[in-house]
N, C-alpha and C positions, 0 to 999 in steps of 0.2 A: 515498601514492598521489595523483597529481594527477588530479582528476576533472573532467569536464564532463558536463552533462545536456542531452539533446536529445530531440526528438520521435522516437518509434520509426519505423523503416522496415520495409518488407516483408522485407528481408534479415535483420532481427533476429528474425523469428518463431520460428525453431528454438531459439535461445538463450533468449529471454525466456519461451517456453513451458516450457522445461526448468527455468529458475529458479523460475517460478511454481509448476509442478507439485511441485517439491521442498518448497515451503512447504505446499502442500495435503497432500502425503504425510506430512509431519511431524505434521500434525493437531494443532498446538498454537497456531495463530494465526489462520488463515483459516477462515471458516465454510463455505466451499465444500468439497465432497467429490468433485466430478467432476474427473477428469484431462483436460486439454485436449490436443488433437491440433493440431500447428502449422498444417497446411494446411486445417483445417476449423474445428473449434470454437475453436481458439486464434486463428486469423485473424479470425473473426467477433467473438470476445470483445474482443480488443484494439482492433479497428477501431470497435467499438460504444461506446467510452468517449468522454467529452468530450475527454480528452487521455490519451495513454499516453506516459510519459517513460522514457528509459533513461539510466542513469549509465554512463559509459565511462571507462576508463583512458586518459588523454591520451597516454601513451607507447606503448601497444600498440593502442589502439582497441577493446580487448575490452569487451564489455558485461558489467558487474559487478552490475547491479541495475536495478530498474524500479519504476514506480508507475502506477496507474490512477487517474483522476479522473473523477467523474461526479456528477450531481445526487443528493442524498440523498432528495429527495422531488419532488413536482410542484406546479404551481400556486402558491398563496400561500406555499409553503415551498420553491419551486424555486430560491431564492437561496442555499440551504444545500447544500453539496457534501460528498462523501464520497470517501475515497481509501484505497487499500491499497498496501503497499510490500513488495517482495521483494528480498533481497540474496543473491548467491551464497553458499552455505553455507560454503565455504572462505575467504570474505573478510569474514565478519561481524566486527564490532568495530573496523572501520577508518573509521568515520564516513561510510560510504556512505549509510546510512539517513538521516543528518542532511542530507546534500546533497540527497537525494531529497525529503525533507519540505520543506526550504526552497524548492527549485525548485517543488514542487507548490503551496505557499502563494502564490508569485508568479504562477504560471500560473492558479491559481484566481481570483485577484483580476483578472488580465488578461481572463479569460473572463466577468467580471461577477458572480461569486459573492461573497457577503458574509461567509459563515461556513463554516469547514471543520469538519466533525463526524465523529468516529469513534464508531461505534455499539457496538463490541464489542472492547475491549482486555482480553485475559485478564489476570487478576491475576498470573499466573506469568510474563508477558512483561515482565520487569524492565527490559530494555534499552529497549523502547518506552516504558514508563512513565517512565523517567528522561529520555529524550529529549523526550517531550511536556511534561514539567514544565520542562525547560531552555528550551524554545521558547515557554513561556507559555500552553500549553493549560490549560483549566479542566476539572477533573473534575466530572462531574455526579452522582456518587453511585455506588452499587454495585448491580448486578442480580444477586441470588443465583442461582447455578446457570445463568447465561445461556449458557454454552459447554459443549456436549456433546462429550466425548472419545470416541474409537473404542471404548474399553473399557466405555462406558456410564456412566462417572462424569461429574460436572458440576463446573464451575469458575465462580467469580464473574467478571463482566466489569465494566469501568469505562468508560462512555461519556465522551468528551471533546469539547470544542469550542474553536475559536479564531476571534475576530473578525478578518477580513482587512483 
């Protein structure tokens, strides 16, 4: 698939909200539990980010994934950003996530951030862990039981960072 990544547009709200909600509903990667509505909470959520990017199939123009980028903290730690990535479930494994992370790193640097940090990568998210290792992210250790599943069980998480 030939991809390009661009800033999201209002016309993308329905599809990016659907992709985002699929990851939330899977309950295996995002800490969020709330489902977004495209014309209300989704609109506000995506507009409230420092940058929301969408990956598109160059041949069809279809949106196949997205990321959100925002500060991880404020003040003296405001130079550290955080991001989340979501890929259409039926298209995972096609390097869309990699394109999103690479674009996000460039965009974060352009926005003046110095470090990209992921607070909560679940240990079962093997694809993300492999990708972040490939891209040179540093693991910060393991937080035991840092991710709560819907069934009440807990899973370890591994924070990561990358100097931009």
